C-alpha positions, 0 to 999 in steps of 0.5 A: 415225642415229636419229629423234626427234620434237620437240614443236612446239605443242599445238592445242585438242584437246591433240594434239601437232603433231610434227616428225620430226628426225634426229640422229646418234650425238652428238645433232647434228641433221641437216637432212634425211635421207630422205623417204617416197616410193612406187615402182611394183612391178607393179600395186601400190605399195611404200613407199620412202625418197628420199635427200636427202643422202649418196652416194645422193642422189636414189635410192630405198632401202628404209631411210633408213639406206641413204642413208649407205652407200657405192655399190659401184664395180663395180655402178656401172660395170656399170650404166653399161655396161648403160645405154649398150648398151641406151639405145634399149630403155630409152627405149621401155619407159619411155615405155610404162610412164609411160602406165600408170595405176598409174605416173601415180597414183604420181607424183601421190602422190609430188608430193603428199607433197613438197608440190608 
């Protein structure tokens, strides 16, 4: 999967308004692959990509190409087991972290990127 920038139109200042288009090996245009998002890492932001298609749809990944990789079944089972056993702890900790100003800022930036 590679990225092409298609020229849509030129404005009065002769700078192009470009749209990012993803294509596969045969130059077939893919509708959407991944969108730029931010993740809270401590008290800072990290740039990530949210997968819009593929087996990791809805997940944050480091590179857009990672959206097409298959999930490891062993890790999926282990994660589900941990989530079941620590459900209450995860809920309490997530409530605390969502109140932090950094987390609120990240959600605001991500909403703005998505156009909401």
